[in-house]
Structures are given as structure tokens and as C-alpha cells.
N, C-alpha and C positions, 0 to 999 in steps of 0.2 A: 101635358102630353109632349111638350117640347123637349124636356130633359131626357125622358126615356128614349125618344127617337134619336136625339143627338148621341146619347150613350151607345145605343145599339149601332148607329152608323159608324161611330169611331171604332167600336169593337170589330165590326164587320170589315172595315178598312184595314185594320191592323192584322187581323187573321188572314185576310186576302193577300196582303203583301208578304206575310210569312209563307203562305202557300206558293206564291210566285217564286220567292227565293229558294224554297225547297225544290220545287218542280224544275227550276232551271239549274239547280246544283250550286247556286251561289251561297246558300245557307245549309250547312251540314249539321244542323241541330234539330232534334236529338240524333245522335249517330245511328241509332237503330231504326230510324223512320223509313217506312216503305215508300214515302213520297219523294225522296231525294232522287234527283235526275229523272223524274217521270213527268214529261211535258204536259200530260193531261191535267196534272195538279196545278201547273202554272196557268192553264186556261180557266180552271175552276176558281183559282185565286183572283184572276183578273175580273171574272164575273162578280165574285163576292166583293172585291174592292170597289167596283163600279156601283154595286148596290149600296155599299156603305157611303159612298160619295153622294148618291141620290138621297139617301135617308138624312144625311147631314144637311144637304141643301134644303130638303123639305122642312126639317126642324128649324133651320135658321130663317126660312122664309115666313114661317108662322109667327103671328104676333098676338 
């Protein structure tokens, strides 16, 4: 159960940071994304990244 939690945590963190970048306008990829410069997506990304950190911490704390 440790490996799937860690994988899911890493994936959630990476997607969350992408959403933060797109929401703040720092990442303009893909060019046609509706999320670019929309702050609500930065907030969603922060929540998803925090969830990812929590999942990674839970996975690494398990033995």
C-alpha cells in the first residue's frame, strides 16, 4: 500500500504545482488552456499539492 500512496501523492503534487503555475500565469502551457491567469485554479492547485504532500507523508510514515 506504500508504493501506490507515494505514487498518487507525487502525481497530485506535480499536477497541483502545474495548476498553480497556470492559474497565476507563470506557466502558459498548453497555449489554449482555459486555466491560464485564472486565480481559482491556483487555489485548486494549492489544495491538490497539499493533499499530495499529505499522501506522500502518510506513505513514508508507514512501515
